[in-house]
C-alpha positions as CSV (number, residue, x, y, z in Angstrom):
1,M,9.1,13.6,-11.5
2,W,6.7,10.7,-11.1
3,I,7.5,8.1,-8.5
4,A,6.4,4.5,-8.5
5,V,6.2,2.9,-5.1
6,N,6.4,-0.8,-5.8
7,R,5.3,-3.4,-3.3
8,P,5.2,-1.1,-0.2
9,F,4.7,-4.1,2.1
10,A,8.2,-5.7,1.4
11,M,6.7,-8.5,-0.7
12,G,4.2,-9.3,2.1
13,A,6.8,-9.6,4.8
14,M,5.5,-6.5,6.7
15,V,1.9,-7.8,6.6
16,H,3.0,-11.3,7.8
17,A,4.9,-9.6,10.6
18,G,1.7,-7.8,11.7
19,A,2.0,-4.4,10.0
20,D,-1.2,-2.6,9.3
21,K,-1.6,-1.9,5.5
22,R,-3.3,1.4,6.3
23,E,-0.2,2.6,8.2
24,A,2.0,1.7,5.2
25,F,-0.3,3.5,2.8
26,G,-0.6,6.4,5.2
27,F,3.2,6.8,5.5
28,I,3.4,7.0,1.7
29,L,0.5,9.3,1.3
30,E,2.0,11.7,3.9
31,R,4.8,12.5,1.5
32,S,4.2,15.0,-1.2
33,F,4.7,13.2,-4.6
34,Q,3.0,12.5,-7.8
35,G,3.1,8.9,-8.8
36,V,1.6,5.5,-8.2
37,I,1.7,2.9,-5.5
38,L,2.0,-0.6,-7.0
39,T,1.0,-3.4,-4.6
40,G,1.6,-7.0,-5.4
41,T,-1.5,-9.2,-5.2
42,T,-2.1,-12.8,-5.8
43,S,-5.9,-12.9,-5.8
44,R,-9.0,-10.7,-6.2
45,E,-9.4,-10.8,-2.4
46,H,-5.9,-9.3,-1.9
47,L,-6.7,-6.6,-4.4
48,K,-9.9,-5.7,-2.5
49,E,-8.0,-5.7,0.8
50,N,-5.4,-3.4,-0.5
51,W,-8.0,-1.1,-2.0
52,R,-10.0,-0.9,1.3
53,A,-6.8,-0.2,3.2
54,F,-5.8,2.5,0.8
55,E,-9.2,4.2,1.0
56,E,-9.0,4.1,4.8
57,A,-5.5,5.6,4.8
58,R,-6.7,8.4,2.6
59,G,-9.3,9.2,5.2
């Protein structure tokens, strides 16, 4: 079964509340699954931020 994790930051609410994107990605990556993580983004800069946070969460 493939799993799609869509908008892991509660449509931005977690980030605005001070959550660390790396922690959110890390929480997801700690689970054993095959699938994708879909993050909402409104700009190229947000995409770059999410990519950096994902890479850092991967270690």
